[in-house]
RONU-283699 format. One record per residue (C-alpha): x, y, z; residue number from 1. Coordinates in steps of 0.02 Angstrom, whole numbers, plus 50000, padded with zeros to 5 digits. Example, Ala and Ser with C-alpha at 12.3 -4.5 7.8 and 13.67 -1.06 7.14 Angstrom:
+-------+-------+-------+-----+
:    c1 :    c2 :    c3 :   k :
+-------+-------+-------+-----+
: 50615 : 49775 : 50390 :   1 :
: 50684 : 49947 : 50357 :   2 :
+-------+-------+-------+-----+
This chain:
+-------+-------+-------+-----+
:    c1 :    c2 :    c3 :   k :
+-------+-------+-------+-----+
: 49124 : 49800 : 51050 :   1 :
: 49266 : 49905 : 51121 :   2 :
: 49394 : 49760 : 51108 :   3 :
: 49458 : 49802 : 51281 :   4 :
: 49504 : 49980 : 51237 :   5 :
: 49615 : 50065 : 51365 :   6 :
: 49563 : 50229 : 51446 :   7 :
: 49681 : 50337 : 51548 :   8 :
: 49597 : 50436 : 51688 :   9 :
: 49694 : 50586 : 51756 :  10 :
: 49628 : 50675 : 51911 :  11 :
: 49706 : 50728 : 52075 :  12 :
: 49543 : 50684 : 52164 :  13 :
: 49554 : 50499 : 52209 :  14 :
: 49365 : 50483 : 52228 :  15 :
: 49337 : 50542 : 52048 :  16 :
: 49468 : 50419 : 51986 :  17 :
: 49384 : 50278 : 52082 :  18 :
: 49209 : 50318 : 52018 :  19 :
: 49267 : 50331 : 51837 :  20 :
: 49375 : 50175 : 51847 :  21 :
: 49234 : 50071 : 51920 :  22 :
: 49106 : 50132 : 51792 :  23 :
: 49224 : 50106 : 51645 :  24 :
: 49276 : 49934 : 51707 :  25 :
: 49092 : 49887 : 51716 :  26 :
: 49076 : 49945 : 51534 :  27 :
: 49218 : 49822 : 51493 :  28 :
: 49355 : 49950 : 51465 :  29 :
: 49531 : 49931 : 51532 :  30 :
: 49571 : 50079 : 51645 :  31 :
: 49737 : 50152 : 51702 :  32 :
: 49745 : 50309 : 51808 :  33 :
: 49859 : 50437 : 51888 :  34 :
: 49845 : 50601 : 51983 :  35 :
: 49955 : 50719 : 51882 :  36 :
: 49997 : 50772 : 51705 :  37 :
: 50181 : 50722 : 51708 :  38 :
: 50140 : 50541 : 51750 :  39 :
: 49998 : 50546 : 51623 :  40 :
: 50121 : 50584 : 51482 :  41 :
: 50230 : 50437 : 51537 :  42 :
: 50078 : 50321 : 51540 :  43 :
: 50024 : 50378 : 51367 :  44 :
: 50197 : 50337 : 51300 :  45 :
: 50210 : 50167 : 51385 :  46 :
: 50029 : 50104 : 51380 :  47 :
: 49964 : 50193 : 51224 :  48 :
: 49784 : 50217 : 51285 :  49 :
: 49642 : 50239 : 51162 :  50 :
: 49566 : 50386 : 51259 :  51 :
: 49623 : 50507 : 51394 :  52 :
: 49500 : 50581 : 51520 :  53 :
: 49578 : 50722 : 51621 :  54 :
: 49523 : 50852 : 51746 :  55 :
: 49562 : 51033 : 51702 :  56 :
: 49604 : 51096 : 51876 :  57 :
: 49753 : 50998 : 51945 :  58 :
: 49905 : 51046 : 52046 :  59 :
: 50064 : 51060 : 51944 :  60 :
: 50025 : 51034 : 51761 :  61 :
: 49844 : 51083 : 51724 :  62 :
: 49729 : 50982 : 51614 :  63 :
: 49740 : 51114 : 51478 :  64 :
: 49930 : 51105 : 51480 :  65 :
: 49919 : 50916 : 51469 :  66 :
: 49798 : 50932 : 51323 :  67 :
: 49918 : 51044 : 51227 :  68 :
: 50065 : 50925 : 51256 :  69 :
: 49964 : 50774 : 51200 :  70 :
: 49906 : 50869 : 51045 :  71 :
: 50088 : 50892 : 50996 :  72 :
: 50147 : 50715 : 51033 :  73 :
: 49987 : 50614 : 50997 :  74 :
: 49874 : 50721 : 50886 :  75 :
: 49750 : 50580 : 50849 :  76 :
: 49723 : 50534 : 51032 :  77 :
: 49548 : 50588 : 51092 :  78 :
: 49557 : 50689 : 51253 :  79 :
: 49400 : 50717 : 51358 :  80 :
: 49408 : 50859 : 51484 :  81 :
: 49322 : 50866 : 51654 :  82 :
: 49274 : 51037 : 51720 :  83 :
: 49218 : 51089 : 51894 :  84 :
: 49064 : 51176 : 51824 :  85 :
: 48964 : 51199 : 51666 :  86 :
: 49040 : 51346 : 51573 :  87 :
: 49018 : 51375 : 51387 :  88 :
: 49180 : 51477 : 51382 :  89 :
: 49279 : 51332 : 51457 :  90 :
: 49195 : 51212 : 51336 :  91 :
: 49239 : 51323 : 51189 :  92 :
: 49418 : 51343 : 51250 :  93 :
: 49445 : 51156 : 51269 :  94 :
: 49372 : 51125 : 51096 :  95 :
: 49485 : 51258 : 51018 :  96 :
: 49635 : 51175 : 51100 :  97 :
: 49586 : 51009 : 51023 :  98 :
: 49487 : 50917 : 51157 :  99 :
: 49365 : 50787 : 51092 : 100 :
: 49233 : 50839 : 51219 : 101 :
: 49212 : 50903 : 51396 : 102 :
: 49110 : 50851 : 51548 : 103 :
: 49053 : 50968 : 51686 : 104 :
: 49046 : 50901 : 51865 : 105 :
: 48941 : 50820 : 51929 : 106 :
: 48935 : 50711 : 51774 : 107 :
: 48822 : 50567 : 51727 : 108 :
: 48913 : 50401 : 51710 : 109 :
: 48809 : 50350 : 51560 : 110 :
: 48859 : 50513 : 51477 : 111 :
: 49043 : 50474 : 51507 : 112 :
: 49025 : 50301 : 51430 : 113 :
: 48930 : 50369 : 51279 : 114 :
: 49064 : 50501 : 51247 : 115 :
: 49200 : 50368 : 51260 : 116 :
: 49109 : 50261 : 51131 : 117 :
: 49095 : 50410 : 51014 : 118 :
: 49281 : 50447 : 51037 : 119 :
: 49327 : 50268 : 50993 : 120 :
: 49212 : 50269 : 50841 : 121 :
: 49294 : 50430 : 50780 : 122 :
: 49470 : 50360 : 50777 : 123 :
: 49541 : 50321 : 50606 : 124 :
: 49598 : 50144 : 50564 : 125 :
: 49781 : 50097 : 50556 : 126 :
: 49766 : 50083 : 50367 : 127 :
: 49782 : 50274 : 50355 : 128 :
: 49952 : 50274 : 50268 : 129 :
: 49918 : 50136 : 50141 : 130 :
: 49767 : 50237 : 50084 : 131 :
: 49887 : 50377 : 50037 : 132 :
: 49988 : 50257 : 49932 : 133 :
: 49832 : 50197 : 49842 : 134 :
: 49781 : 50376 : 49804 : 135 :
: 49955 : 50417 : 49739 : 136 :
: 49956 : 50268 : 49621 : 137 :
: 49780 : 50307 : 49560 : 138 :
: 49816 : 50491 : 49524 : 139 :
: 49982 : 50459 : 49435 : 140 :
: 49901 : 50325 : 49328 : 141 :
: 49761 : 50443 : 49277 : 142 :
: 49882 : 50580 : 49225 : 143 :
: 49997 : 50457 : 49136 : 144 :
: 49858 : 50382 : 49030 : 145 :
: 49799 : 50558 : 48986 : 146 :
: 49972 : 50590 : 48913 : 147 :
: 50008 : 50730 : 49036 : 148 :
: 50184 : 50779 : 49087 : 149 :
: 50256 : 50872 : 49237 : 150 :
: 50144 : 50766 : 49347 : 151 :
: 50210 : 50832 : 49513 : 152 :
: 50175 : 51011 : 49463 : 153 :
: 50002 : 50972 : 49397 : 154 :
: 49939 : 50869 : 49542 : 155 :
: 50025 : 50959 : 49686 : 156 :
: 49865 : 51051 : 49731 : 157 :
: 49764 : 50889 : 49726 : 158 :
: 49885 : 50802 : 49843 : 159 :
: 49888 : 50949 : 49962 : 160 :
: 49700 : 50942 : 49972 : 161 :
: 49703 : 50755 : 50000 : 162 :
: 49831 : 50768 : 50140 : 163 :
: 49739 : 50911 : 50225 : 164 :
: 49572 : 50819 : 50213 : 165 :
: 49650 : 50666 : 50295 : 166 :
: 49734 : 50770 : 50430 : 167 :
: 49569 : 50856 : 50472 : 168 :
: 49478 : 50689 : 50474 : 169 :
: 49611 : 50611 : 50584 : 170 :
: 49601 : 50755 : 50709 : 171 :
: 49410 : 50763 : 50711 : 172 :
: 49406 : 50927 : 50615 : 173 :
: 49515 : 51026 : 50737 : 174 :
: 49616 : 51149 : 50634 : 175 :
: 49749 : 51179 : 50766 : 176 :
: 49784 : 50992 : 50786 : 177 :
: 49780 : 50964 : 50597 : 178 :
: 49903 : 51107 : 50569 : 179 :
: 50024 : 51032 : 50696 : 180 :
: 50008 : 50862 : 50614 : 181 :
: 50049 : 50940 : 50445 : 182 :
: 50194 : 51042 : 50515 : 183 :
: 50105 : 51205 : 50470 : 184 :
: 50049 : 51354 : 50570 : 185 :
: 49862 : 51370 : 50595 : 186 :
: 49859 : 51528 : 50488 : 187 :
: 49938 : 51433 : 50343 : 188 :
: 49804 : 51298 : 50353 : 189 :
: 49664 : 51427 : 50364 : 190 :
: 49735 : 51520 : 50214 : 191 :
: 49744 : 51359 : 50112 : 192 :
: 49564 : 51313 : 50154 : 193 :
: 49503 : 51487 : 50106 : 194 :
: 49601 : 51480 : 49943 : 195 :
: 49526 : 51312 : 49895 : 196 :
: 49352 : 51368 : 49942 : 197 :
: 49371 : 51521 : 49829 : 198 :
: 49434 : 51412 : 49686 : 199 :
: 49286 : 51294 : 49706 : 200 :
: 49164 : 51441 : 49702 : 201 :
: 49240 : 51515 : 49543 : 202 :
+-------+-------+-------+-----+
Protein backbone atom coordinates (compact mmCIF):
# COMPACT_ATOMS: atom_id res chain seq x y z
CA UNK A 1 0.00 0.00 0.00
CA UNK A 2 1.35 3.43 -0.97
CA UNK A 3 -1.46 5.29 0.94
CA UNK A 4 -1.89 7.63 -2.02
CA UNK A 5 1.70 8.82 -1.96
CA UNK A 6 2.35 11.94 -4.03
CA UNK A 7 4.96 11.94 -6.79
CA UNK A 8 6.21 15.10 -8.49
CA UNK A 9 7.24 14.64 -12.13
CA UNK A 10 9.51 17.34 -13.59
CA UNK A 11 10.25 17.27 -17.33
CA UNK A 12 10.09 19.87 -20.10
CA UNK A 13 8.87 17.15 -22.49
CA UNK A 14 5.07 17.04 -22.15
CA UNK A 15 4.88 13.52 -23.63
CA UNK A 16 7.20 12.16 -20.92
CA UNK A 17 5.13 13.87 -18.23
CA UNK A 18 1.94 12.38 -19.68
CA UNK A 19 3.34 8.84 -19.89
CA UNK A 20 4.70 8.93 -16.34
CA UNK A 21 1.55 10.53 -14.91
CA UNK A 22 -0.71 7.95 -16.53
CA UNK A 23 1.42 4.99 -15.40
CA UNK A 24 1.76 6.29 -11.84
CA UNK A 25 -1.96 7.07 -11.63
CA UNK A 26 -2.68 3.49 -12.70
CA UNK A 27 -0.38 2.35 -9.88
CA UNK A 28 -2.59 4.39 -7.50
CA UNK A 29 -0.17 7.23 -6.86
CA UNK A 30 -1.17 10.87 -6.81
CA UNK A 31 0.82 12.76 -9.43
CA UNK A 32 1.63 16.44 -9.82
CA UNK A 33 3.88 17.73 -12.60
CA UNK A 34 5.64 20.74 -14.05
CA UNK A 35 8.12 21.55 -16.80
CA UNK A 36 10.88 23.44 -14.95
CA UNK A 37 12.99 23.38 -11.80
CA UNK A 38 11.80 26.69 -10.38
CA UNK A 39 8.16 25.59 -10.34
CA UNK A 40 9.25 22.19 -9.00
CA UNK A 41 10.74 23.82 -5.89
CA UNK A 42 7.48 25.72 -5.33
CA UNK A 43 5.46 22.50 -5.67
CA UNK A 44 7.75 20.67 -3.24
CA UNK A 45 7.20 23.42 -0.67
CA UNK A 46 3.42 23.61 -1.15
CA UNK A 47 2.48 19.96 -1.85
CA UNK A 48 5.26 18.12 0.02
CA UNK A 49 5.52 15.15 -2.38
CA UNK A 50 6.93 11.83 -1.22
CA UNK A 51 9.14 11.43 -4.32
CA UNK A 52 10.47 13.66 -7.09
CA UNK A 53 11.20 12.31 -10.58
CA UNK A 54 13.11 14.81 -12.72
CA UNK A 55 14.80 14.92 -16.09
CA UNK A 56 18.45 15.98 -16.08
CA UNK A 57 18.46 17.97 -19.33
CA UNK A 58 15.99 20.86 -19.02
CA UNK A 59 16.04 24.47 -20.13
CA UNK A 60 16.77 26.93 -17.35
CA UNK A 61 17.52 25.05 -14.15
CA UNK A 62 18.92 21.60 -14.95
CA UNK A 63 17.87 18.45 -13.13
CA UNK A 64 21.24 18.31 -11.39
CA UNK A 65 20.82 21.88 -10.12
CA UNK A 66 17.34 21.00 -8.90
CA UNK A 67 18.74 17.92 -7.15
CA UNK A 68 21.35 20.01 -5.30
CA UNK A 69 18.74 22.56 -4.18
CA UNK A 70 16.38 19.84 -2.94
CA UNK A 71 19.24 18.16 -1.09
CA UNK A 72 19.78 21.38 0.84
CA UNK A 73 16.13 22.14 1.60
CA UNK A 74 14.65 18.60 1.81
CA UNK A 75 17.54 16.16 2.43
CA UNK A 76 15.28 13.16 3.13
CA UNK A 77 13.23 13.55 -0.08
CA UNK A 78 14.08 10.77 -2.60
CA UNK A 79 14.90 12.20 -6.04
CA UNK A 80 14.94 9.93 -9.10
CA UNK A 81 16.78 11.26 -12.15
CA UNK A 82 15.90 10.63 -15.81
CA UNK A 83 18.77 10.65 -18.31
CA UNK A 84 18.68 10.77 -22.09
CA UNK A 85 20.96 7.73 -22.35
CA UNK A 86 22.54 5.00 -20.28
CA UNK A 87 25.83 6.38 -18.98
CA UNK A 88 27.62 4.99 -15.94
CA UNK A 89 29.38 8.35 -15.39
CA UNK A 90 26.05 10.17 -15.25
CA UNK A 91 24.67 7.52 -12.93
CA UNK A 92 27.67 7.86 -10.64
CA UNK A 93 27.44 11.66 -10.69
CA UNK A 94 23.75 11.68 -9.77
CA UNK A 95 24.39 9.20 -6.95
CA UNK A 96 27.26 11.31 -5.59
CA UNK A 97 24.98 14.35 -5.61
CA UNK A 98 22.42 12.45 -3.56
CA UNK A 99 19.93 11.04 -6.09
CA UNK A 100 18.05 7.96 -4.95
CA UNK A 101 18.36 6.35 -8.40
CA UNK A 102 18.42 7.19 -12.10
CA UNK A 103 16.57 5.97 -15.19
CA UNK A 104 17.95 6.06 -18.73
CA UNK A 105 15.53 6.76 -21.59
CA UNK A 106 13.71 4.88 -22.95
CA UNK A 107 12.67 3.53 -19.56
CA UNK A 108 10.40 0.66 -18.63
CA UNK A 109 7.26 1.75 -16.76
CA UNK A 110 7.42 -1.26 -14.44
CA UNK A 111 10.98 -0.26 -13.56
CA UNK A 112 9.81 3.26 -12.69
CA UNK A 113 7.08 1.93 -10.40
CA UNK A 114 9.46 -0.52 -8.70
CA UNK A 115 12.00 2.25 -8.01
CA UNK A 116 9.24 4.46 -6.60
CA UNK A 117 8.19 1.66 -4.26
CA UNK A 118 11.77 1.20 -3.09
CA UNK A 119 12.09 4.95 -2.53
CA UNK A 120 8.94 5.00 -0.40
CA UNK A 121 10.11 1.97 1.60
CA UNK A 122 13.45 3.67 2.28
CA UNK A 123 11.93 6.75 3.89
CA UNK A 124 12.24 6.98 7.66
CA UNK A 125 9.10 7.26 9.81
CA UNK A 126 8.03 10.52 11.41
CA UNK A 127 9.04 9.09 14.80
CA UNK A 128 12.69 9.93 14.01
CA UNK A 129 13.06 12.65 16.66
CA UNK A 130 11.33 10.82 19.55
CA UNK A 131 13.79 7.98 19.00
CA UNK A 132 16.59 10.43 19.81
CA UNK A 133 14.89 11.34 23.06
CA UNK A 134 14.54 7.68 24.02
CA UNK A 135 18.23 7.08 23.32
CA UNK A 136 19.22 10.12 25.39
CA UNK A 137 17.17 8.97 28.38
CA UNK A 138 18.52 5.43 28.11
CA UNK A 139 22.17 6.50 27.92
CA UNK A 140 21.96 9.01 30.78
CA UNK A 141 20.22 6.43 32.97
CA UNK A 142 22.97 3.87 32.28
CA UNK A 143 25.75 6.30 33.21
CA UNK A 144 23.86 7.57 36.28
CA UNK A 145 23.31 4.08 37.71
CA UNK A 146 26.99 3.28 37.11
CA UNK A 147 27.86 6.24 39.34
CA UNK A 148 29.66 8.07 36.55
CA UNK A 149 30.02 11.85 36.50
CA UNK A 150 30.72 14.37 33.72
CA UNK A 151 28.14 12.54 31.63
CA UNK A 152 28.21 14.96 28.69
CA UNK A 153 31.96 14.59 28.31
CA UNK A 154 31.86 10.81 28.61
CA UNK A 155 29.04 10.12 26.18
CA UNK A 156 29.69 12.87 23.63
CA UNK A 157 31.32 10.41 21.25
CA UNK A 158 28.43 7.94 21.63
CA UNK A 159 25.88 10.62 20.82
CA UNK A 160 27.86 11.85 17.83
CA UNK A 161 27.90 8.32 16.46
CA UNK A 162 24.18 7.95 17.09
CA UNK A 163 23.35 11.21 15.32
CA UNK A 164 25.62 10.42 12.36
CA UNK A 165 24.15 6.91 12.03
CA UNK A 166 20.64 8.35 11.94
CA UNK A 167 21.62 11.05 9.44
CA UNK A 168 23.16 8.45 7.13
CA UNK A 169 20.11 6.21 7.46
CA UNK A 170 17.75 9.10 6.81
CA UNK A 171 19.66 10.10 3.66
CA UNK A 172 20.03 6.53 2.34
CA UNK A 173 23.77 6.43 3.07
CA UNK A 174 24.69 9.51 1.01
CA UNK A 175 27.57 11.22 2.81
CA UNK A 176 27.11 14.59 1.13
CA UNK A 177 23.42 14.77 2.07
CA UNK A 178 24.12 13.52 5.61
CA UNK A 179 26.85 16.13 6.08
CA UNK A 180 24.46 18.91 5.02
CA UNK A 181 21.81 17.58 7.38
CA UNK A 182 24.34 17.64 10.24
CA UNK A 183 25.63 21.10 9.32
CA UNK A 184 29.10 19.68 8.60
CA UNK A 185 31.34 19.68 5.57
CA UNK A 186 31.68 16.34 3.81
CA UNK A 187 35.38 16.18 4.79
CA UNK A 188 34.43 16.53 8.47
CA UNK A 189 31.99 13.63 8.21
CA UNK A 190 34.52 11.47 6.36
CA UNK A 191 37.17 12.24 8.98
CA UNK A 192 34.79 11.30 11.81
CA UNK A 193 33.87 8.00 10.16
CA UNK A 194 37.53 7.13 9.61
CA UNK A 195 38.35 8.03 13.22
CA UNK A 196 35.58 5.79 14.58
CA UNK A 197 36.56 2.94 12.28
CA UNK A 198 40.15 3.15 13.54
CA UNK A 199 38.94 3.17 17.16
CA UNK A 200 36.78 0.11 16.53
CA UNK A 201 39.72 -1.74 14.95
CA UNK A 202 42.08 -0.98 17.88
